[in-house]
N, C-alpha and C positions, 0 to 999 in steps of 0.2 A: 122809797124804802122806809119802813117803819123805824122808829127810834130804837126799839129793842133789837132789830136786825142790825143796826149800826153797832150797837154794843157787842153783839155776838161776833160780828165780823172783826171788830177792833180787838176783841179778846183772842180770837183765833190768830190774827196777824201777830199780836204780841207774843203769843205762845210759840209760834214758828220762829220768830226773830230771837226770842229768849233761848229757845232750844239750840239754835245755831250758835249763839254767843256762848252758851254754857258748855258746848262741846269743844270750844277753843280754849281749853283749860291752860294750855301753855302760854297763850297770848294774853289772857285776862288775869291769870293768877288764881290762886286757890280761894282767896276771900271773895272775889267777884263771882267765881264759879259757885260757891255756896250760896251767896246772896241771890244769884240768878235762879238757882235751883229752888230756893224758898219762894221767890216770886212766881216761878212756874207752878209750884204746888198750889199757891193761892189762886192763880188764874185757872188752873185745872178745876179746882173746887167751884169757883164762880161759873165756869163754863158748864159744869154739870148742873148747877142750880138753875141757870138760865134755860137749860134744855130739859128740865125735869118732865115737862109735859110729853116730850117725845118718849122718854123712858116708860111713862105710864101707858102708852099705847102699844108697847111691844107685846104684852100678853094678849091684848085684844086682837091684834093682827095675827098672832100665832094661832089663836083659836079659830079665827075666821078662815085661815088658809088650810085648815085640816080637812075640810071637805064635808 
């Protein structure tokens, strides 16, 4: 597995774990909930930056499937 694939997988796993923790607002408290939400936003932005090449292929695939 390539190094960037490891980063993508780690970011995805952290996002899932962070989402599950952020949803337990009663257990973690409001401050942790807000901090987790901020971290999730940063991970989401990083995830989209790492997968930018995929987003650029969407119009090409859409045009090629039109027939």
